[in-house]
Every structure is written in C-alpha cells, then in structure tokens.
CHARMM-style PDB file with segment names, atoms N, HN, CA, C and O in Angstrom:
ATOM      1  N   MET     1      41.615 -66.684  66.546  1.00  0.00      PROA
ATOM      2  CA  MET     1      41.008 -65.558  65.871  1.00  0.00      PROA
ATOM      3  C   MET     1      40.465 -66.038  64.527  1.00  0.00      PROA
ATOM      4  O   MET     1      41.168 -66.720  63.781  1.00  0.00      PROA
ATOM      5  N   SER     2      39.254 -65.694  64.226  1.00  0.00      PROA
ATOM      6  HN  SER     2      38.683 -65.141  64.832  1.00  0.00      PROA
ATOM      7  CA  SER     2      38.653 -65.994  62.926  1.00  0.00      PROA
ATOM      8  C   SER     2      38.749 -64.772  62.029  1.00  0.00      PROA
ATOM      9  O   SER     2      38.450 -63.653  62.445  1.00  0.00      PROA
ATOM     10  N   ILE     3      39.168 -65.002  60.795  1.00  0.00      PROA
ATOM     11  HN  ILE     3      39.411 -65.911  60.457  1.00  0.00      PROA
ATOM     12  CA  ILE     3      39.266 -63.922  59.816  1.00  0.00      PROA
ATOM     13  C   ILE     3      38.462 -64.312  58.588  1.00  0.00      PROA
ATOM     14  O   ILE     3      38.713 -65.349  57.973  1.00  0.00      PROA
ATOM     15  N   TRP     4      37.507 -63.487  58.239  1.00  0.00      PROA
ATOM     16  HN  TRP     4      37.304 -62.645  58.738  1.00  0.00      PROA
ATOM     17  CA  TRP     4      36.743 -63.660  57.006  1.00  0.00      PROA
ATOM     18  C   TRP     4      37.289 -62.683  55.981  1.00  0.00      PROA
ATOM     19  O   TRP     4      37.564 -61.525  56.293  1.00  0.00      PROA
ATOM     20  N   GLU     5      37.440 -63.161  54.759  1.00  0.00      PROA
ATOM     21  HN  GLU     5      37.216 -64.102  54.506  1.00  0.00      PROA
ATOM     22  CA  GLU     5      38.020 -62.357  53.680  1.00  0.00      PROA
ATOM     23  C   GLU     5      36.938 -62.000  52.671  1.00  0.00      PROA
ATOM     24  O   GLU     5      36.262 -62.884  52.144  1.00  0.00      PROA
ATOM     25  N   PHE     6      36.773 -60.721  52.402  1.00  0.00      PROA
ATOM     26  HN  PHE     6      37.323 -60.004  52.830  1.00  0.00      PROA
ATOM     27  CA  PHE     6      35.849 -60.243  51.370  1.00  0.00      PROA
ATOM     28  C   PHE     6      36.688 -59.517  50.328  1.00  0.00      PROA
ATOM     29  O   PHE     6      36.999 -58.336  50.480  1.00  0.00      PROA
ATOM     30  N   THR     7      37.053 -60.237  49.260  1.00  0.00      PROA
ATOM     31  HN  THR     7      36.800 -61.197  49.136  1.00  0.00      PROA
ATOM     32  CA  THR     7      37.986 -59.687  48.276  1.00  0.00      PROA
ATOM     33  C   THR     7      37.463 -59.852  46.856  1.00  0.00      PROA
ATOM     34  O   THR     7      36.558 -60.643  46.588  1.00  0.00      PROA
ATOM     35  N   ALA     8      38.052 -59.093  45.972  1.00  0.00      PROA
ATOM     36  HN  ALA     8      38.787 -58.451  46.189  1.00  0.00      PROA
ATOM     37  CA  ALA     8      37.791 -59.197  44.532  1.00  0.00      PROA
ATOM     38  C   ALA     8      39.095 -58.853  43.829  1.00  0.00      PROA
ATOM     39  O   ALA     8      39.948 -58.165  44.390  1.00  0.00      PROA
ATOM     40  N   GLY     9      39.246 -59.335  42.598  1.00  0.00      PROA
ATOM     41  HN  GLY     9      38.553 -59.894  42.142  1.00  0.00      PROA
ATOM     42  CA  GLY     9      40.491 -59.037  41.905  1.00  0.00      PROA
ATOM     43  C   GLY     9      40.513 -59.506  40.473  1.00  0.00      PROA
ATOM     44  O   GLY     9      39.479 -59.753  39.852  1.00  0.00      PROA
ATOM     45  N   LEU    10      41.725 -59.622  39.968  1.00  0.00      PROA
ATOM     46  HN  LEU    10      42.565 -59.421  40.472  1.00  0.00      PROA
ATOM     47  CA  LEU    10      41.956 -60.001  38.578  1.00  0.00      PROA
ATOM     48  C   LEU    10      42.791 -61.268  38.507  1.00  0.00      PROA
ATOM     49  O   LEU    10      43.601 -61.546  39.391  1.00  0.00      PROA
ATOM     50  N   ARG    11      42.580 -62.038  37.432  1.00  0.00      PROA
ATOM     51  HN  ARG    11      41.922 -61.812  36.713  1.00  0.00      PROA
ATOM     52  CA  ARG    11      43.357 -63.253  37.186  1.00  0.00      PROA
ATOM     53  C   ARG    11      43.870 -63.225  35.756  1.00  0.00      PROA
ATOM     54  O   ARG    11      43.117 -62.953  34.822  1.00  0.00      PROA
ATOM     55  N   ALA    12      45.163 -63.508  35.591  1.00  0.00      PROA
ATOM     56  HN  ALA    12      45.775 -63.729  36.351  1.00  0.00      PROA
ATOM     57  CA  ALA    12      45.778 -63.590  34.267  1.00  0.00      PROA
ATOM     58  C   ALA    12      46.191 -65.037  34.020  1.00  0.00      PROA
ATOM     59  O   ALA    12      46.931 -65.619  34.812  1.00  0.00      PROA
ATOM     60  N   LEU    13      45.717 -65.612  32.930  1.00  0.00      PROA
ATOM     61  HN  LEU    13      45.115 -65.139  32.286  1.00  0.00      PROA
ATOM     62  CA  LEU    13      46.015 -67.002  32.601  1.00  0.00      PROA
ATOM     63  C   LEU    13      47.220 -67.099  31.680  1.00  0.00      PROA
ATOM     64  O   LEU    13      47.376 -66.298  30.758  1.00  0.00      PROA
ATOM     65  N   ALA    14      48.069 -68.086  31.936  1.00  0.00      PROA
ATOM     66  HN  ALA    14      47.943 -68.736  32.684  1.00  0.00      PROA
ATOM     67  CA  ALA    14      49.216 -68.393  31.082  1.00  0.00      PROA
ATOM     68  C   ALA    14      49.258 -69.910  30.930  1.00  0.00      PROA
ATOM     69  O   ALA    14      50.101 -70.575  31.532  1.00  0.00      PROA
ATOM     70  N   GLY    15      48.346 -70.457  30.123  1.00  0.00      PROA
ATOM     71  HN  GLY    15      47.661 -69.917  29.633  1.00  0.00      PROA
ATOM     72  CA  GLY    15      48.210 -71.915  30.020  1.00  0.00      PROA
ATOM     73  C   GLY    15      47.548 -72.438  31.281  1.00  0.00      PROA
ATOM     74  O   GLY    15      46.546 -71.878  31.726  1.00  0.00      PROA
ATOM     75  N   PRO    16      48.095 -73.514  31.873  1.00  0.00      PROA
ATOM     76  CA  PRO    16      47.497 -74.047  33.107  1.00  0.00      PROA
ATOM     77  C   PRO    16      47.869 -73.228  34.350  1.00  0.00      PROA
ATOM     78  O   PRO    16      47.288 -73.427  35.417  1.00  0.00      PROA
ATOM     79  N   VAL    17      48.832 -72.312  34.215  1.00  0.00      PROA
ATOM     80  HN  VAL    17      49.303 -72.151  33.348  1.00  0.00      PROA
ATOM     81  CA  VAL    17      49.273 -71.478  35.337  1.00  0.00      PROA
ATOM     82  C   VAL    17      48.518 -70.152  35.304  1.00  0.00      PROA
ATOM     83  O   VAL    17      48.240 -69.618  34.230  1.00  0.00      PROA
ATOM     84  N   TYR    18      48.187 -69.625  36.476  1.00  0.00      PROA
ATOM     85  HN  TYR    18      48.412 -70.059  37.348  1.00  0.00      PROA
ATOM     86  CA  TYR    18      47.550 -68.311  36.533  1.00  0.00      PROA
ATOM     87  C   TYR    18      48.179 -67.466  37.633  1.00  0.00      PROA
ATOM     88  O   TYR    18      48.733 -67.982  38.604  1.00  0.00      PROA
ATOM     89  N   PHE    19      48.079 -66.167  37.454  1.00  0.00      PROA
ATOM     90  HN  PHE    19      47.629 -65.748  36.665  1.00  0.00      PROA
ATOM     91  CA  PHE    19      48.545 -65.186  38.427  1.00  0.00      PROA
ATOM     92  C   PHE    19      47.335 -64.362  38.836  1.00  0.00      PROA
ATOM     93  O   PHE    19      46.517 -63.983  37.997  1.00  0.00      PROA
ATOM     94  N   GLU    20      47.229 -64.092  40.119  1.00  0.00      PROA
ATOM     95  HN  GLU    20      47.893 -64.400  40.800  1.00  0.00      PROA
ATOM     96  CA  GLU    20      46.031 -63.444  40.634  1.00  0.00      PROA
ATOM     97  C   GLU    20      46.422 -62.318  41.590  1.00  0.00      PROA
ATOM     98  O   GLU    20      47.421 -62.415  42.303  1.00  0.00      PROA
ATOM     99  N   ALA    21      45.633 -61.261  41.596  1.00  0.00      PROA
ATOM    100  HN  ALA    21      44.822 -61.182  41.017  1.00  0.00      PROA
ATOM    101  CA  ALA    21      45.802 -60.158  42.549  1.00  0.00      PROA
ATOM    102  C   ALA    21      44.418 -59.792  43.073  1.00  0.00      PROA
ATOM    103  O   ALA    21      43.524 -59.438  42.304  1.00  0.00      PROA
ATOM    104  N   ARG    22      44.254 -59.883  44.400  1.00  0.00      PROA
ATOM    105  HN  ARG    22      44.980 -60.170  45.024  1.00  0.00      PROA
ATOM    106  CA  ARG    22      42.974 -59.557  45.025  1.00  0.00      PROA
ATOM    107  C   ARG    22      43.191 -58.485  46.081  1.00  0.00      PROA
ATOM    108  O   ARG    22      44.264 -58.388  46.677  1.00  0.00      PROA
ATOM    109  N   GLY    23      42.185 -57.703  46.298  1.00  0.00      PROA
ATOM    110  HN  GLY    23      41.313 -57.782  45.814  1.00  0.00      PROA
ATOM    111  CA  GLY    23      42.199 -56.714  47.364  1.00  0.00      PROA
ATOM    112  C   GLY    23      40.844 -56.706  48.033  1.00  0.00      PROA
ATOM    113  O   GLY    23      39.835 -57.017  47.400  1.00  0.00      PROA
ATOM    114  N   GLY    24      40.809 -56.352  49.314  1.00  0.00      PROA
ATOM    115  HN  GLY    24      41.628 -56.099  49.828  1.00  0.00      PROA
ATOM    116  CA  GLY    24      39.525 -56.315  49.991  1.00  0.00      PROA
ATOM    117  C   GLY    24      39.651 -56.128  51.486  1.00  0.00      PROA
ATOM    118  O   GLY    24      40.697 -55.732  51.999  1.00  0.00      PROA
ATOM    119  N   TYR    25      38.563 -56.423  52.171  1.00  0.00      PROA
ATOM    120  HN  TYR    25      37.713 -56.745  51.754  1.00  0.00      PROA
ATOM    121  CA  TYR    25      38.453 -56.208  53.611  1.00  0.00      PROA
ATOM    122  C   TYR    25      38.560 -57.534  54.352  1.00  0.00      PROA
ATOM    123  O   TYR    25      38.028 -58.550  53.904  1.00  0.00      PROA
ATOM    124  N   PHE    26      39.255 -57.516  55.494  1.00  0.00      PROA
ATOM    125  HN  PHE    26      39.687 -56.691  55.858  1.00  0.00      PROA
ATOM    126  CA  PHE    26      39.450 -58.709  56.307  1.00  0.00      PROA
ATOM    127  C   PHE    26      38.908 -58.454  57.706  1.00  0.00      PROA
ATOM    128  O   PHE    26      39.369 -57.548  58.401  1.00  0.00      PROA
ATOM    129  N   THR    27      37.921 -59.258  58.122  1.00  0.00      PROA
ATOM    130  HN  THR    27      37.546 -59.994  57.557  1.00  0.00      PROA
ATOM    131  CA  THR    27      37.389 -59.132  59.478  1.00  0.00      PROA
ATOM    132  C   THR    27      38.409 -59.743  60.437  1.00  0.00      PROA
ATOM    133  O   THR    27      39.375 -60.362  59.992  1.00  0.00      PROA
ATOM    134  N   GLY    28      38.217 -59.584  61.705  1.00  0.00      PROA
ATOM    135  HN  GLY    28      37.432 -59.081  62.067  1.00  0.00      PROA
ATOM    136  CA  GLY    28      39.158 -60.128  62.684  1.00  0.00      PROA
ATOM    137  C   GLY    28      40.335 -59.197  62.909  1.00  0.00      PROA
ATOM    138  O   GLY    28      40.726 -58.953  64.050  1.00  0.00      PROA
ATOM    139  N   VAL    29      40.904 -58.676  61.828  1.00  0.00      PROA
ATOM    140  HN  VAL    29      40.587 -58.875  60.901  1.00  0.00      PROA
ATOM    141  CA  VAL    29      41.961 -57.664  61.935  1.00  0.00      PROA
ATOM    142  C   VAL    29      41.412 -56.291  61.559  1.00  0.00      PROA
ATOM    143  O   VAL    29      42.111 -55.283  61.668  1.00  0.00      PROA
ATOM    144  N   ASP    30      40.154 -56.259  61.115  1.00  0.00      PROA
ATOM    145  HN  ASP    30      39.586 -57.078  61.027  1.00  0.00      PROA
ATOM    146  CA  ASP    30      39.452 -55.019  60.748  1.00  0.00      PROA
ATOM    147  C   ASP    30      40.314 -54.094  59.893  1.00  0.00      PROA
ATOM    148  O   ASP    30      40.559 -52.943  60.251  1.00  0.00      PROA
ATOM    149  N   SER    31      40.764 -54.618  58.764  1.00  0.00      PROA
ATOM    150  HN  SER    31      40.564 -55.553  58.472  1.00  0.00      PROA
ATOM    151  CA  SER    31      41.653 -53.835  57.914  1.00  0.00      PROA
ATOM    152  C   SER    31      41.499 -54.245  56.454  1.00  0.00      PROA
ATOM    153  O   SER    31      41.002 -55.329  56.145  1.00  0.00      PROA
ATOM    154  N   TRP    32      41.934 -53.358  55.563  1.00  0.00      PROA
ATOM    155  HN  TRP    32      42.337 -52.478  55.814  1.00  0.00      PROA
ATOM    156  CA  TRP    32      41.966 -53.638  54.132  1.00  0.00      PROA
ATOM    157  C   TRP    32      43.296 -54.280  53.804  1.00  0.00      PROA
ATOM    158  O   TRP    32      44.296 -54.029  54.476  1.00  0.00      PROA
ATOM    159  N   GLY    33      43.312 -55.122  52.754  1.00  0.00      PROA
ATOM    160  HN  GLY    33      42.500 -55.326  52.208  1.00  0.00      PROA
ATOM    161  CA  GLY    33      44.548 -55.800  52.414  1.00  0.00      PROA
ATOM    162  C   GLY    33      44.666 -56.152  50.947  1.00  0.00      PROA
ATOM    163  O   GLY    33      43.760 -55.908  50.150  1.00  0.00      PROA
ATOM    164  N   TYR    34      45.815 -56.738  50.610  1.00  0.00      PROA
ATOM    165  HN  TYR    34      46.551 -56.936  51.257  1.00  0.00      PROA
ATOM    166  CA  TYR    34      46.172 -57.115  49.248  1.00  0.00      PROA
ATOM    167  C   TYR    34      46.686 -58.548  49.270  1.00  0.00      PROA
ATOM    168  O   TYR    34      47.450 -58.918  50.161  1.00  0.00      PROA
ATOM    169  N   VAL    35      46.269 -59.369  48.284  1.00  0.00      PROA
ATOM    170  HN  VAL    35      45.648 -59.068  47.560  1.00  0.00      PROA
ATOM    171  CA  VAL    35      46.649 -60.774  48.234  1.00  0.00      PROA
ATOM    172  C   VAL    35      47.132 -61.142  46.830  1.00  0.00      PROA
ATOM    173  O   VAL    35      46.306 -61.368  45.945  1.00  0.00      PROA
ATOM    174  N   PRO    36      48.450 -61.208  46.603  1.00  0.00      PROA
ATOM    175  CA  PRO    36      48.943 -61.755  45.343  1.00  0.00      PROA
ATOM    176  C   PRO    36      48.956 -63.283  45.434  1.00  0.00      PROA
ATOM    177  O   PRO    36      49.165 -63.841  46.511  1.00  0.00      PROA
ATOM    178  N   ALA    37      48.733 -63.957  44.305  1.00  0.00      PROA
ATOM    179  HN  ALA    37      48.563 -63.504  43.430  1.00  0.00      PROA
ATOM    180  CA  ALA    37      48.677 -65.415  44.314  1.00  0.00      PROA
ATOM    181  C   ALA    37      49.140 -65.972  42.973  1.00  0.00      PROA
ATOM    182  O   ALA    37      49.102 -65.292  41.948  1.00  0.00      PROA
ATOM    183  N   VAL    38      49.575 -67.225  43.009  1.00  0.00      PROA
ATOM    184  HN  VAL    38      49.605 -67.778  43.842  1.00  0.00      PROA
ATOM    185  CA  VAL    38      49.914 -67.966  41.794  1.00  0.00      PROA
ATOM    186  C   VAL    38      49.315 -69.363  41.957  1.00  0.00      PROA
ATOM    187  O   VAL    38      49.311 -69.923  43.054  1.00  0.00      PROA
ATOM    188  N   GLY    39      48.815 -69.913  40.863  1.00  0.00      PROA
ATOM    189  HN  GLY    39      48.818 -69.459  39.972  1.00  0.00      PROA
ATOM    190  CA  GLY    39      48.187 -71.224  40.937  1.00  0.00      PROA
ATOM    191  C   GLY    39      48.332 -71.991  39.643  1.00  0.00      PROA
ATOM    192  O   GLY    39      48.796 -71.470  38.630  1.00  0.00      PROA
ATOM    193  N   ILE    40      47.923 -73.240  39.705  1.00  0.00      PROA
ATOM    194  HN  ILE    40      47.546 -73.663  40.528  1.00  0.00      PROA
ATOM    195  CA  ILE    40      47.950 -74.111  38.535  1.00  0.00      PROA
ATOM    196  C   ILE    40      46.682 -74.964  38.551  1.00  0.00      PROA
ATOM    197  O   ILE    40      46.205 -75.374  39.608  1.00  0.00      PROA
ATOM    198  N   VAL    41      46.155 -75.217  37.369  1.00  0.00      PROA
ATOM    199  HN  VAL    41      46.543 -74.883  36.509  1.00  0.00      PROA
ATOM    200  CA  VAL    41      44.923 -75.994  37.239  1.00  0.00      PROA
ATOM    201  C   VAL    41      45.219 -77.284  36.488  1.00  0.00      PROA
ATOM    202  O   VAL    41      45.755 -77.254  35.380  1.00  0.00      PROA
ATOM    203  N   PHE    42      44.869 -78.421  37.095  1.00  0.00      PROA
ATOM    204  HN  PHE    42      44.435 -78.445  37.995  1.00  0.00      PROA
ATOM    205  CA  PHE    42      44.944 -79.733  36.466  1.00  0.00      PROA
ATOM    206  C   PHE    42      43.528 -80.272  36.365  1.00  0.00      PROA
ATOM    207  O   PHE    42      42.955 -80.687  37.372  1.00  0.00      PROA
ATOM    208  N   TRP    43      42.959 -80.272  35.181  1.00  0.00      PROA
ATOM    209  HN  TRP    43      43.424 -79.934  34.363  1.00  0.00      PROA
ATOM    210  CA  TRP    43      41.601 -80.745  34.936  1.00  0.00      PROA
ATOM    211  C   TRP    43      40.638 -80.020  35.862  1.00  0.00      PROA
ATOM    212  O   TRP    43      40.335 -78.856  35.602  1.00  0.00      PROA
ATOM    213  N   LYS    44      40.138 -80.638  36.928  1.00  0.00      PROA
ATOM    214  HN  LYS    44      40.384 -81.583  37.140  1.00  0.00      PROA
ATOM    215  CA  LYS    44      39.216 -79.975  37.862  1.00  0.00      PROA
ATOM    216  C   LYS    44      39.875 -79.660  39.204  1.00  0.00      PROA
ATOM    217  O   LYS    44      39.193 -79.262  40.148  1.00  0.00      PROA
ATOM    218  N   LEU    45      41.187 -79.834  39.298  1.00  0.00      PROA
ATOM    219  HN  LEU    45      41.741 -80.157  38.531  1.00  0.00      PROA
ATOM    220  CA  LEU    45      41.922 -79.578  40.530  1.00  0.00      PROA
ATOM    221  C   LEU    45      42.674 -78.256  40.412  1.00  0.00      PROA
ATOM    222  O   LEU    45      43.410 -78.037  39.450  1.00  0.00      PROA
ATOM    223  N   ASP    46      42.489 -77.388  41.382  1.00  0.00      PROA
ATOM    224  HN  ASP    46      41.891 -77.566  42.163  1.00  0.00      PROA
ATOM    225  CA  ASP    46      43.118 -76.065  41.411  1.00  0.00      PROA
ATOM    226  C   ASP    46      44.013 -75.989  42.646  1.00  0.00      PROA
ATOM    227  O   ASP    46      43.540 -76.170  43.768  1.00  0.00      PROA
ATOM    228  N   ILE    47      45.300 -75.723  42.442  1.00  0.00      PROA
ATOM    229  HN  ILE    47      45.683 -75.576  41.530  1.00  0.00      PROA
ATOM    230  CA  ILE    47      46.252 -75.589  43.542  1.00  0.00      PROA
ATOM    231  C   ILE    47      46.801 -74.170  43.504  1.00  0.00      PROA
ATOM    232  O   ILE    47      47.301 -73.718  42.474  1.00  0.00      PROA
ATOM    233  N   GLN    48      46.706 -73.468  44.631  1.00  0.00      PROA
ATOM    234  HN  GLN    48      46.299 -73.835  45.468  1.00  0.00      PROA
ATOM    235  CA  GLN    48      47.114 -72.060  44.674  1.00  0.00      PROA
ATOM    236  C   GLN    48      47.961 -71.779  45.908  1.00  0.00      PROA
ATOM    237  O   GLN    48      47.711 -72.327  46.981  1.00  0.00      PROA
ATOM    238  N   ALA    49      48.969 -70.918  45.745  1.00  0.00      PROA
ATOM    239  HN  ALA    49      49.172 -70.473  44.873  1.00  0.00      PROA
ATOM    240  CA  ALA    49      49.749 -70.385  46.863  1.00  0.00      PROA
ATOM    241  C   ALA    49      49.515 -68.878  46.885  1.00  0.00      PROA
ATOM    242  O   ALA    49      49.538 -68.224  45.843  1.00  0.00      PROA
ATOM    243  N   ASN    50      49.290 -68.333  48.077  1.00  0.00      PROA
ATOM    244  HN  ASN    50      49.271 -68.864  48.924  1.00  0.00      PROA
ATOM    245  CA  ASN    50      49.044 -66.893  48.180  1.00  0.00      PROA
ATOM    246  C   ASN    50      49.722 -66.317  49.414  1.00  0.00      PROA
ATOM    247  O   ASN    50      50.098 -67.044  50.334  1.00  0.00      PROA
ATOM    248  N   TYR    51      49.870 -65.006  49.414  1.00  0.00      PROA
ATOM    249  HN  TYR    51      49.565 -64.416  48.667  1.00  0.00      PROA
ATOM    250  CA  TYR    51      50.482 -64.303  50.536  1.00  0.00      PROA
ATOM    251  C   TYR    51      49.647 -63.062  50.807  1.00  0.00      PROA
ATOM    252  O   TYR    51      49.402 -62.269  49.899  1.00  0.00      PROA
ATOM    253  N   SER    52      49.213 -62.890  52.034  1.00  0.00      PROA
ATOM    254  HN  SER    52      49.413 -63.534  52.772  1.00  0.00      PROA
ATOM    255  CA  SER    52      48.318 -61.785  52.386  1.00  0.00      PROA
ATOM    256  C   SER    52      49.062 -60.682  53.134  1.00  0.00      PROA
ATOM    257  O   SER    52      49.808 -60.942  54.078  1.00  0.00      PROA
ATOM    258  N   PHE    53      48.842 -59.451  52.690  1.00  0.00      PROA
ATOM    259  HN  PHE    53      48.236 -59.240  51.923  1.00  0.00      PROA
ATOM    260  CA  PHE    53      49.340 -58.252  53.365  1.00  0.00      PROA
ATOM    261  C   PHE    53      48.116 -57.495  53.860  1.00  0.00      PROA
ATOM    262  O   PHE    53      47.402 -56.882  53.066  1.00  0.00      PROA
ATOM    263  N   VAL    54      47.868 -57.531  55.168  1.00  0.00      PROA
ATOM    264  HN  VAL    54      48.448 -58.029  55.813  1.00  0.00      PROA
ATOM    265  CA  VAL    54      46.662 -56.922  55.728  1.00  0.00      PROA
ATOM    266  C   VAL    54      47.054 -56.063  56.925  1.00  0.00      PROA
ATOM    267  O   VAL    54      47.472 -56.577  57.963  1.00  0.00      PROA
ATOM    268  N   GLY    55      46.914 -54.752  56.768  1.00  0.00      PROA
ATOM    269  HN  GLY    55      46.574 -54.334  55.925  1.00  0.00      PROA
ATOM    270  CA  GLY    55      47.314 -53.850  57.846  1.00  0.00      PROA
ATOM    271  C   GLY    55      48.776 -54.075  58.190  1.00  0.00      PROA
ATOM    272  O   GLY    55      49.639 -53.995  57.316  1.00  0.00      PROA
ATOM    273  N   ASP    56      49.062 -54.358  59.458  1.00  0.00      PROA
ATOM    274  HN  ASP    56      48.361 -54.423  60.169  1.00  0.00      PROA
ATOM    275  CA  ASP    56      50.436 -54.656  59.869  1.00  0.00      PROA
ATOM    276  C   ASP    56      50.672 -56.159  60.004  1.00  0.00      PROA
ATOM    277  O   ASP    56      51.679 -56.572  60.580  1.00  0.00      PROA
ATOM    278  N   LYS    57      49.766 -56.980  59.487  1.00  0.00      PROA
ATOM    279  HN  LYS    57      48.948 -56.645  59.020  1.00  0.00      PROA
ATOM    280  CA  LYS    57      49.866 -58.441  59.540  1.00  0.00      PROA
ATOM    281  C   LYS    57      50.202 -58.998  58.158  1.00  0.00      PROA
ATOM    282  O   LYS    57      49.874 -58.394  57.137  1.00  0.00      PROA
ATOM    283  N   GLU    58      50.865 -60.164  58.140  1.00  0.00      PROA
ATOM    284  HN  GLU    58      51.132 -60.655  58.970  1.00  0.00      PROA
ATOM    285  CA  GLU    58      51.167 -60.881  56.901  1.00  0.00      PROA
ATOM    286  C   GLU    58      51.056 -62.373  57.175  1.00  0.00      PROA
ATOM    287  O   GLU    58      51.421 -62.837  58.255  1.00  0.00      PROA
ATOM    288  N   TRP    59      50.550 -63.132  56.196  1.00  0.00      PROA
ATOM    289  HN  TRP    59      50.254 -62.755  55.319  1.00  0.00      PROA
ATOM    290  CA  TRP    59      50.515 -64.578  56.318  1.00  0.00      PROA
ATOM    291  C   TRP    59      50.452 -65.213  54.942  1.00  0.00      PROA
ATOM    292  O   TRP    59      50.029 -64.593  53.966  1.00  0.00      PROA
ATOM    293  N   ALA    60      50.884 -66.465  54.888  1.00  0.00      PROA
ATOM    294  HN  ALA    60      51.228 -66.969  55.680  1.00  0.00      PROA
ATOM    295  CA  ALA    60      50.880 -67.231  53.640  1.00  0.00      PROA
ATOM    296  C   ALA    60      49.762 -68.257  53.701  1.00  0.00      PROA
ATOM    297  O   ALA    60      49.341 -68.671  54.782  1.00  0.00      PROA
ATOM    298  N   GLY    61      49.286 -68.663  52.535  1.00  0.00      PROA
ATOM    299  HN  GLY    61      49.628 -68.327  51.657  1.00  0.00      PROA
ATOM    300  CA  GLY    61      48.222 -69.653  52.484  1.00  0.00      PROA
ATOM    301  C   GLY    61      48.356 -70.550  51.268  1.00  0.00      PROA
ATOM    302  O   GLY    61      49.002 -70.200  50.281  1.00  0.00      PROA
ATOM    303  N   VAL    62      47.736 -71.705  51.361  1.00  0.00      PROA
ATOM    304  HN  VAL    62      47.211 -71.989  52.164  1.00  0.00      PROA
ATOM    305  CA  VAL    62      47.673 -72.666  50.259  1.00  0.00      PROA
ATOM    306  C   VAL    62      46.225 -73.079  50.104  1.00  0.00      PROA
ATOM    307  O   VAL    62      45.536 -73.337  51.091  1.00  0.00      PROA
ATOM    308  N   ARG    63      45.764 -73.143  48.865  1.00  0.00      PROA
ATOM    309  HN  ARG    63      46.324 -72.934  48.063  1.00  0.00      PROA
ATOM    310  CA  ARG    63      44.393 -73.589  48.596  1.00  0.00      PROA
ATOM    311  C   ARG    63      44.453 -74.755  47.627  1.00  0.00      PROA
ATOM    312  O   ARG    63      45.136 -74.699  46.605  1.00  0.00      PROA
ATOM    313  N   VAL    64      43.736 -75.798  47.960  1.00  0.00      PROA
ATOM    314  HN  VAL    64      43.181 -75.844  48.791  1.00  0.00      PROA
ATOM    315  CA  VAL    64      43.550 -76.929  47.051  1.00  0.00      PROA
ATOM    316  C   VAL    64      42.048 -77.095  46.898  1.00  0.00      PROA
ATOM    317  O   VAL    64      41.337 -77.303  47.881  1.00  0.00      PROA
ATOM    318  N   ALA    65      41.568 -77.003  45.662  1.00  0.00      PROA
ATOM    319  HN  ALA    65      42.146 -76.833  44.864  1.00  0.00      PROA
ATOM    320  CA  ALA    65      40.124 -77.070  45.418  1.00  0.00      PROA
ATOM    321  C   ALA    65      39.836 -78.040  44.280  1.00  0.00      PROA
ATOM    322  O   ALA    65      40.586 -78.114  43.307  1.00  0.00      PROA
ATOM    323  N   TYR    66      38.750 -78.774  44.413  1.00  0.00      PROA
ATOM    324  HN  TYR    66      38.140 -78.713  45.203  1.00  0.00      PROA
ATOM    325  CA  TYR    66      38.268 -79.660  43.357  1.00  0.00      PROA
ATOM    326  C   TYR    66      36.923 -79.118  42.891  1.00  0.00      PROA
ATOM    327  O   TYR    66      35.992 -78.975  43.684  1.00  0.00      PROA
ATOM    328  N   TYR    67      36.831 -78.821  41.611  1.00  0.00      PROA
ATOM    329  HN  TYR    67      37.588 -78.937  40.967  1.00  0.00      PROA
ATOM    330  CA  TYR    67      35.594 -78.288  41.046  1.00  0.00      PROA
ATOM    331  C   TYR    67      34.818 -79.406  40.373  1.00  0.00      PROA
ATOM    332  O   TYR    67      35.380 -80.171  39.588  1.00  0.00      PROA
ATOM    333  N   PHE    68      33.524 -79.506  40.676  1.00  0.00      PROA
ATOM    334  HN  PHE    68      33.068 -78.885  41.314  1.00  0.00      PROA
ATOM    335  CA  PHE    68      32.685 -80.532  40.037  1.00  0.00      PROA
ATOM    336  C   PHE    68      31.431 -79.925  39.490  1.00  0.00      PROA
ATOM    337  OT1 PHE    68      30.602 -80.632  38.917  1.00  0.00      PROA
TER     338      PHE     68
END
C-alpha cells in the first residue's frame, strides 16, 4: 500500500533539538491524521523520529535528511 502524506504544522526549536506537530490528510488510508515528532540537527544533517496516528492506524517512522 502506498501512502502519500499532505501535512502542515509547527516546529519549536530548543538549540539543535526540535519538536514538531503536523496534521493533515493521508492517501491510501483516506483519513486525516496527526504526527508528533522530535529531531536533532547536526550542521546539514537532520535526524527525526515520528509517530503517526491516522484514522484507526498507527505507525512509527525515522527520517534522515541531508540539506545542501
């Protein structure tokens, strides 16, 4: 199953650590959901852990991104 996430939210910075809350629509499960997340930024590397609550489904995720 493919799920596309269309979300928007807020981010609060606390030094290199940030806390994020997003909400939006998720295709594949055709439902609205909420995604709390916490991450840390090292120079241009962003590491984030998140947990999605979408309809009656839940899943965890990890994002590692390099910004250039």
